[in-house]
N, CA and C atoms as an extended XYZ file, in Angstrom:
195
Properties=species:S:1:pos:R:3:atomname:S:1:resname:S:1:resid:I:1 pbc="F F F"
N       -77.124      -20.190      -39.996 N   MET     1
C       -75.984      -20.492      -39.198 CA  MET     1
C       -75.703      -21.909      -39.186 C   MET     1
N       -74.448      -22.261      -39.325 N   ALA     2
C       -74.017      -23.678      -39.299 CA  ALA     2
C       -74.184      -24.391      -38.019 C   ALA     2
N       -74.599      -25.590      -37.902 N   THR     3
C       -74.547      -26.308      -36.703 CA  THR     3
C       -73.288      -26.821      -36.297 C   THR     3
N       -72.943      -26.937      -35.027 N   ARG     4
C       -71.671      -27.260      -34.562 CA  ARG     4
C       -71.802      -28.749      -34.219 C   ARG     4
N       -70.745      -29.498      -34.641 N   ASN     5
C       -70.638      -31.005      -34.340 CA  ASN     5
C       -70.138      -31.062      -32.917 C   ASN     5
N       -70.854      -31.792      -31.988 N   PRO     6
C       -70.453      -31.994      -30.662 CA  PRO     6
C       -69.060      -32.616      -30.593 C   PRO     6
N       -68.747      -33.518      -31.454 N   THR     7
C       -67.348      -34.132      -31.463 CA  THR     7
C       -66.315      -33.136      -31.851 C   THR     7
N       -66.666      -32.304      -32.701 N   ASP     8
C       -65.554      -31.233      -32.939 CA  ASP     8
C       -65.214      -30.275      -31.747 C   ASP     8
N       -66.390      -30.029      -30.971 N   GLU     9
C       -66.242      -29.257      -29.760 CA  GLU     9
C       -65.429      -29.992      -28.751 C   GLU     9
N       -65.579      -31.236      -28.636 N   ILE    10
C       -64.758      -32.046      -27.648 CA  ILE    10
C       -63.365      -32.065      -28.059 C   ILE    10
N       -63.177      -32.295      -29.419 N   VAL    11
C       -61.666      -32.255      -29.875 CA  VAL    11
C       -60.997      -30.976      -29.615 C   VAL    11
N       -61.765      -29.843      -29.759 N   ALA    12
C       -61.278      -28.508      -29.599 CA  ALA    12
C       -60.924      -28.265      -28.091 C   ALA    12
N       -61.801      -28.832      -27.214 N   ALA    13
C       -61.596      -28.758      -25.815 CA  ALA    13
C       -60.360      -29.561      -25.344 C   ALA    13
N       -60.235      -30.717      -25.912 N   LEU    14
C       -59.033      -31.459      -25.559 CA  LEU    14
C       -57.733      -30.876      -26.078 C   LEU    14
N       -57.828      -30.324      -27.252 N   GLU    15
C       -56.507      -29.557      -27.714 CA  GLU    15
C       -56.248      -28.309      -26.898 C   GLU    15
N       -57.340      -27.615      -26.321 N   ARG    16
C       -57.013      -26.558      -25.492 CA  ARG    16
C       -56.464      -26.993      -24.215 C   ARG    16
N       -56.862      -28.115      -23.663 N   ALA    17
C       -56.360      -28.662      -22.492 CA  ALA    17
C       -54.996      -29.229      -22.621 C   ALA    17
N       -54.713      -29.659      -23.804 N   TRP    18
C       -53.406      -30.468      -24.019 CA  TRP    18
C       -52.839      -29.701      -25.355 C   TRP    18
N       -52.363      -28.511      -25.187 N   PRO    19
C       -51.828      -27.657      -26.386 CA  PRO    19
C       -50.731      -28.332      -27.162 C   PRO    19
N       -49.987      -29.295      -26.536 N   ASN    20
C       -48.843      -29.877      -27.383 CA  ASN    20
C       -49.269      -31.077      -28.075 C   ASN    20
N       -50.590      -31.318      -28.058 N   TRP    21
C       -50.993      -32.585      -28.726 CA  TRP    21
C       -52.149      -32.187      -29.889 C   TRP    21
N       -52.051      -33.036      -30.900 N   GLN    22
C       -53.163      -32.940      -31.875 CA  GLN    22
C       -54.080      -34.161      -31.697 C   GLN    22
N       -55.387      -33.764      -31.760 N   VAL    23
C       -56.494      -34.735      -31.365 CA  VAL    23
C       -57.341      -34.810      -32.584 C   VAL    23
N       -57.828      -36.058      -33.008 N   TRP    24
C       -58.731      -36.312      -34.027 CA  TRP    24
C       -59.494      -37.609      -33.740 C   TRP    24
N       -60.538      -37.723      -34.591 N   THR    25
C       -61.422      -38.910      -34.418 CA  THR    25
C       -61.607      -39.531      -35.795 C   THR    25
N       -61.846      -40.947      -35.781 N   VAL    26
C       -62.186      -41.559      -37.020 CA  VAL    26
C       -63.482      -42.512      -36.661 C   VAL    26
N       -64.438      -42.298      -37.489 N   PRO    27
C       -65.609      -43.028      -37.168 CA  PRO    27
C       -65.474      -44.448      -37.550 C   PRO    27
N       -65.995      -45.419      -36.709 N   LYS    28
C       -65.976      -46.886      -36.924 CA  LYS    28
C       -66.871      -47.136      -38.096 C   LYS    28
N       -66.616      -48.227      -38.744 N   ALA    29
C       -67.475      -48.800      -39.729 CA  ALA    29
C       -68.965      -49.047      -39.325 C   ALA    29
N       -69.057      -49.589      -38.132 N   ILE    30
C       -70.433      -49.785      -37.486 CA  ILE    30
C       -70.393      -49.282      -36.203 C   ILE    30
N       -70.953      -48.040      -36.057 N   GLY    31
C       -71.205      -47.296      -34.844 CA  GLY    31
C       -69.939      -46.929      -33.933 C   GLY    31
N       -69.931      -45.796      -33.477 N   GLY    32
C       -68.902      -45.369      -32.549 CA  GLY    32
C       -67.721      -44.645      -33.179 C   GLY    32
N       -66.811      -44.178      -32.408 N   THR    33
C       -65.835      -43.382      -32.883 CA  THR    33
C       -64.422      -43.826      -32.146 C   THR    33
N       -63.274      -43.815      -32.898 N   ILE    34
C       -62.047      -43.973      -32.173 CA  ILE    34
C       -61.457      -42.621      -32.009 C   ILE    34
N       -60.810      -42.417      -30.962 N   TRP    35
C       -60.271      -41.021      -30.533 CA  TRP    35
C       -58.694      -41.246      -30.590 C   TRP    35
N       -58.061      -40.297      -31.263 N   TYR    36
C       -56.599      -40.399      -31.279 CA  TYR    36
C       -55.886      -39.091      -30.847 C   TYR    36
N       -54.640      -39.281      -30.507 N   ALA    37
C       -53.857      -38.035      -30.241 CA  ALA    37
C       -52.401      -38.372      -30.395 C   ALA    37
N       -51.675      -37.308      -30.931 N   ARG    38
C       -50.247      -37.378      -31.060 CA  ARG    38
C       -49.590      -36.109      -30.751 C   ARG    38
N       -48.390      -36.149      -30.298 N   ARG    39
C       -47.558      -34.955      -29.897 CA  ARG    39
C       -47.478      -34.098      -31.182 C   ARG    39
N       -47.567      -32.714      -31.041 N   SER    40
C       -47.539      -31.836      -32.161 CA  SER    40
C       -46.046      -31.927      -32.764 C   SER    40
N       -45.124      -32.295      -32.028 N   ASP    41
C       -43.750      -32.272      -32.510 CA  ASP    41
C       -43.424      -33.587      -33.216 C   ASP    41
N       -44.314      -34.544      -33.323 N   GLY    42
C       -44.120      -35.796      -33.991 CA  GLY    42
C       -43.413      -36.898      -33.195 C   GLY    42
N       -43.028      -36.619      -31.992 N   THR    43
C       -42.281      -37.582      -31.174 CA  THR    43
C       -43.333      -38.401      -30.321 C   THR    43
N       -42.858      -39.575      -29.891 N   GLY    44
C       -43.657      -40.494      -29.167 CA  GLY    44
C       -44.608      -41.239      -30.026 C   GLY    44
N       -45.530      -41.911      -29.285 N   ARG    45
C       -46.446      -42.829      -30.160 CA  ARG    45
C       -47.782      -42.238      -30.157 C   ARG    45
N       -48.625      -42.633      -31.060 N   VAL    46
C       -49.985      -42.194      -31.256 CA  VAL    46
C       -50.827      -42.913      -30.177 C   VAL    46
N       -51.570      -42.127      -29.431 N   LEU    47
C       -52.587      -42.766      -28.439 CA  LEU    47
C       -53.873      -42.956      -29.210 C   LEU    47
N       -54.623      -44.015      -28.696 N   ASN    48
C       -55.981      -44.192      -29.342 CA  ASN    48
C       -56.867      -44.684      -28.141 C   ASN    48
N       -58.079      -44.375      -28.165 N   ALA    49
C       -58.995      -44.702      -27.147 CA  ALA    49
C       -60.426      -44.904      -27.677 C   ALA    49
N       -61.259      -45.434      -26.828 N   ALA    50
C       -62.701      -45.671      -27.353 CA  ALA    50
C       -63.500      -44.483      -27.076 C   ALA    50
N       -63.097      -43.521      -26.125 N   SER    51
C       -63.785      -42.463      -25.824 CA  SER    51
C       -63.056      -41.158      -25.587 C   SER    51
N       -63.587      -40.030      -25.583 N   ALA    52
C       -62.753      -38.748      -25.226 CA  ALA    52
C       -62.271      -38.885      -23.823 C   ALA    52
N       -63.124      -39.386      -23.003 N   ASP    53
C       -62.645      -39.380      -21.509 CA  ASP    53
C       -61.541      -40.393      -21.365 C   ASP    53
N       -61.484      -41.481      -22.027 N   GLU    54
C       -60.477      -42.471      -22.001 CA  GLU    54
C       -59.211      -41.824      -22.582 C   GLU    54
N       -59.285      -41.087      -23.674 N   LEU    55
C       -58.242      -40.455      -24.271 CA  LEU    55
C       -57.541      -39.318      -23.248 C   LEU    55
N       -58.448      -38.538      -22.634 N   ALA    56
C       -57.961      -37.625      -21.656 CA  ALA    56
C       -57.130      -38.275      -20.595 C   ALA    56
N       -57.580      -39.528      -20.132 N   GLU    57
C       -56.785      -40.305      -19.114 CA  GLU    57
C       -55.542      -40.665      -19.646 C   GLU    57
N       -55.435      -41.197      -20.912 N   TYR    58
C       -54.130      -41.484      -21.521 CA  TYR    58
C       -53.285      -40.248      -21.602 C   TYR    58
N       -53.752      -39.136      -21.947 N   LEU    59
C       -52.975      -37.970      -22.037 CA  LEU    59
C       -52.390      -37.564      -20.636 C   LEU    59
N       -53.190      -37.706      -19.603 N   GLU    60
C       -52.799      -37.386      -18.296 CA  GLU    60
C       -51.654      -38.394      -17.859 C   GLU    60
N       -51.867      -39.589      -18.109 N   GLU    61
C       -50.826      -40.718      -17.761 CA  GLU    61
C       -49.518      -40.230      -18.534 C   GLU    61
N       -49.528      -40.007      -19.834 N   THR    62
C       -48.372      -39.752      -20.562 CA  THR    62
C       -47.735      -38.515      -20.041 C   THR    62
N       -48.510      -37.503      -19.589 N   ALA    63
C       -47.874      -36.206      -19.097 CA  ALA    63
C       -47.172      -36.357      -17.717 C   ALA    63
N       -47.677      -37.311      -16.992 N   SER    64
C       -47.048      -37.681      -15.714 CA  SER    64
C       -45.886      -38.575      -15.710 C   SER    64
N       -45.517      -38.956      -16.805 N   ARG    65
C       -44.286      -39.879      -16.954 CA  ARG    65
C       -42.945      -38.975      -17.041 C   ARG    65
């Protein structure tokens, strides 16, 4: 059985919570991960954050506008 990547599970959870957004990550060259999200319809700007929690905050702020 394949092992699940915890980051993939967090990405999936964010996409379930924000179904109109595409979420992905990019590993930094030296430690860490950058988290990104963009609207599935291609409108608006791409959000980026230093953590999944920070990205969730940005998504909440964007939704409340």
